[in-house]
N, C-alpha and C positions, 0 to 999 in steps of 0.2 A: 520433670523435664523430659516429657515423653517424646516430643518431636526431635530433641538433640540425641536421645538415646537411639533413634531409628536411623541415624546417618554415621557413616565412618569418618573418622577423625585421625589425624596424625598424633604422635606422642605429645605434641605441644598444644593440641586441642584445636587446631586448623582443620576446617572441611578438607576431605580429601577430593572431593567432586564440587567444584563451584555451583554446579546445577542443582545440587541437594538443598541450597539456601532458599529460605523464605523468611517473612518477618517474625514468624513465630519462633522459629530457630534463632534468629537474630535477638529476639526478646530474652530468650534464655541464655544466649551468649552475654548479653549486657548483664543479667544477673549473675552469671558465673564470674565475670570480670569485676563485680560489685559496683556497677554504674547504674544510676537510676536515670534512664535517658529522657532528654528533653527533645523537642523538635530539633534543636540544633545538633544534638547527637546523631539523629537520624539523617540529618542533611549530609553529615560528614561521612557516615557509613554508605549511604547511597551514592555519594560522590565518588568515593574511592572504588567502590564496586563497579561504577559505570567506567571508571578510567580503566581498571584491571580488564574488564570485558572488552574494552576498546584497544588493548594491547599495550597500554602504558602502565607503570607502577608509580602512583603518585608519592611525592615526598612531602616534608612537612611544609616548605615554603609553598609548594603548589597548592597544599590544602588550604592553607591560609589565604592565599589569594582568592580562591575559588570561593570559599565561604564568605570572604569581604563582598564579593560581588552578590551573592545570595542574601546575605544578611544586612546589605547596605551599609556597612561600616567597617573601619580597619580592624582587623582581627591580630592580636598579638599572640606570640608563641606562648606566654605564660597562661593566656585563657584556654589555649588548645590542651596545654598539659593539665590544666585544672580539670577539664572535661574527660581527658584520656591520659591518666597518670602513667600508665605503661607505654607512652608514646602514641601520639595520634595516628601515624601512619600505621604502626604495628597492631595496635588494638582495633583501629578502624577496619584494617584488612581482616582480621580474625572475625570480628563481629559481622562483617560484610560477606563472610563465607569464602573469601579469596585465598589463595596460597599465601604462605608466610613470605614477608618481605626478604629479598636477597640483598638489600642495601645494607651498607656498613654505618653510615653516618646520617645525620638528620637532613642534610641538604644534598 
């Protein structure tokens, strides 16, 4: 985990500086979260990252809607939680190098 060792992280494992993120670090974070990423995992991570950089914090419903457009099918909450067992928005933000979610609920 060479790249990940070179960046500052919070006590919960989130990157301190969103600009330290790259795909190599994301791959190491996927491994740390015990997720074997597919293209769909990468789509979620890149989407939440773009939203945060744009000044918005995506929630579960927003992620599912956006992925539905990208993947061309209806995306169910169950599928998202199978992909990201620790909550799609939270794990997506963490792997995307974004700050920890300040949201209380899933919506």
